[in-house]
C-alpha positions in Angstrom: -5.7 56.6 54.3 -7.5 57.5 51.1 -10.8 55.6 50.7 -10.8 56.3 46.9 -7.9 54.0 46.3 -9.1 50.4 46.7 -6.9 47.4 47.1 -7.1 44.9 44.2 -9.0 41.8 45.0 -7.1 38.5 45.5 -7.7 36.1 42.6 -10.2 33.3 43.4 -8.5 29.9 43.7 -11.4 28.1 42.1 -11.2 30.0 38.8 -7.4 29.2 38.4 -8.0 25.5 38.9 -10.9 25.5 36.4 -8.6 27.1 33.8 -5.9 24.5 34.5 -8.4 21.7 34.1 -9.8 23.1 30.8 -6.2 23.4 29.4 -5.5 19.8 30.4 -8.7 18.6 28.9 -8.0 20.4 25.6 -4.5 18.9 25.4 -5.0 15.4 26.7 -8.6 14.8 25.7 -8.0 14.3 22.0 -5.2 11.8 22.7 -7.4 9.8 25.1 -10.2 9.8 22.5 -7.9 8.7 19.7 -6.5 5.9 21.8 -10.0 4.7 22.8 -11.1 4.8 19.1 -8.1 2.7 18.1 -8.5 0.2 20.9 -12.3 -0.3 20.8 -12.7 0.4 17.1 -15.6 3.0 17.3 -16.1 6.0 15.0 -13.6 4.5 12.5 -14.5 5.4 8.9 -15.5 2.5 6.7 -14.5 4.3 3.5 -11.2 3.8 1.8 -9.2 5.6 -0.9 -7.6 2.6 -2.6 -9.1 0.1 -5.1 -7.2 -3.2 -4.4 -7.0 -5.5 -1.4 -4.7 -3.9 1.2 -1.9 -6.1 2.4 -1.0 -4.7 5.8 0.5 -7.6 7.7 4.1 -7.3 6.7 4.2 -10.0 4.0 7.1 -9.7 1.6 8.0 -11.1 -1.8 9.9 -14.0 -0.1 6.7 -14.9 1.8 4.8 -14.9 -1.4 7.3 -17.4 -2.9 9.0 -15.1 -5.4 12.6 -15.9 -5.6 15.1 -13.3 -6.7 16.6 -9.9 -5.9 14.3 -7.1 -4.6 14.4 -4.1 -6.9 15.0 -0.7 -5.3 11.9 0.7 -7.0 8.2 0.1 -6.8 7.2 -3.1 -8.6 4.0 -4.0 -10.5 4.2 -7.7 -10.2 2.1 -10.3 -12.0 1.9 -13.7 -10.4 0.5 -17.0 -11.7 0.5 -20.2 -9.6 0.1 -22.3 -12.8 0.6 -21.6 -16.5 0.3 -18.1 -17.8 -3.2 -18.2 -19.2 -5.2 -15.4 -20.9 -5.8 -13.6 -17.5 -2.1 -13.7 -16.8 -1.2 -12.4 -20.2 -3.8 -9.6 -19.8 -2.3 -8.6 -16.5 1.3 -8.6 -18.0 0.0 -6.2 -20.7 -1.8 -4.1 -18.0 1.3 -3.9 -15.8 3.3 -2.5 -18.7 0.6 0.0 -19.6 0.4 1.1 -16.0 4.2 1.7 -15.9 4.0 3.7 -19.2 1.1 5.7 -17.7 3.3 7.0 -14.9 4.9 9.4 -17.4 7.8 11.2 -15.8 7.6 8.9 -12.7 8.2 5.8 -14.9 11.8 5.4 -13.5 10.4 4.9 -10.0 8.5 1.7 -10.9 9.2 -1.6 -12.8 7.0 -4.4 -14.0 7.7 -8.1 -13.5 6.3 -11.6 -13.9 6.6 -14.5 -11.4 5.6 -17.9 -12.6 5.5 -21.4 -11.2 5.6 -23.0 -14.6 7.6 -22.4 -17.8 6.1 -20.2 -20.5 5.1 -21.6 -23.8 7.8 -20.9 -26.5 5.7 -18.5 -28.6 4.7 -16.4 -25.6 8.3 -16.4 -24.3 9.5 -15.1 -27.7 6.7 -12.4 -27.6 7.8 -11.3 -24.2 11.4 -11.0 -25.2 10.5 -9.1 -28.3 7.8 -6.7 -27.0 8.5 -6.5 -23.2 12.3 -6.2 -23.0 12.3 -4.7 -19.5 9.9 -7.2 -18.0 11.5 -8.8 -14.9 11.1 -12.5 -14.6 11.1 -14.5 -11.4 10.5 -18.1 -10.4 7.6 -18.7 -8.1 7.3 -21.4 -5.4 3.7 -22.7 -5.6 3.5 -24.0 -2.0 4.6 -20.7 -0.5 2.4 -18.8 -2.9 -0.7 -20.8 -1.9 0.0 -20.3 1.7 0.7 -16.5 1.4 -1.9 -15.5 -1.1 -4.8 -16.8 1.0 -8.1 -16.8 -0.8 -6.6 -15.3 -4.0 -6.7 -17.7 -6.9 -5.4 -17.5 -10.4 -3.3 -14.7 -11.8 -2.9 -11.6 -9.6 -1.3 -8.2 -9.9 0.6 -6.9 -6.8 2.0 -3.5 -6.0 5.3 -4.0 -4.1 7.3 -1.3 -2.3 11.1 -0.9 -2.8 11.8 -2.9 0.3 9.9 -5.9 -1.1 6.8 -5.5 1.1 3.4 -6.4 -0.5 1.2 -3.3 -0.5 -1.9 -4.0 -2.6 -3.3 -6.9 -4.6 -5.6 -6.9 -7.6 -7.4 -9.9 -9.2 -7.6 -10.5 -12.9 -10.0 -8.2 -14.7 -9.2 -5.1 -12.4 -9.5 -1.6 -13.8 -6.1 -0.4 -15.0 -7.1 3.3 -14.3 -7.8 2.5 -10.7 -4.5 0.6 -10.3 -2.7 3.6 -11.9 -4.4 6.0 -9.5 -3.4 3.9 -6.5 0.2 3.6 -7.7 0.4 7.4 -8.4 -0.9 8.1 -4.9 1.7 5.7 -3.4 4.5 7.3 -5.3 3.3 10.8 -4.2 3.3 10.0 -0.5 6.4 7.7 -0.6 9.8 8.9 0.4 11.4 5.7 -0.9 12.0 4.4 -4.5 
């Protein structure tokens, strides 16, 4: 036998087990950490990228008290539980300007008005003349009060093509911020 030729050493069992444990920790560890973060709400960022009030509980137009057909496009909906006052009229104007601001994406959104009371004759004539594509819906005030929560007065809502409420904005909101939110929603949306 030749002493110059040495037999290879047998692999150590401890090293193989350590490698297996490291691989499992790298694969399963992030999943366990993410699950724990979700369950116990730690290390969750407090920042947000939208400007309105997020409606994430599955409420729909029907829950809000809006009666009518759901449009197969994104909707910029203005609601007023009472008469359409100055805030409501400003939001109707803003909704149309937001839709115009979408440029080539204009066909993916529509603007609408849902009211609990009838419009004054002069404002009705103005809407028919200047806002021919404005959708109009009746609004059930009891359902609206129940679904809108603490929101009072005229509100602007972004509604997805399935009729789900996505974001809510009070009167006096910045139109540029709403337009940015809607553009982002259209960008990431595969519907409408």
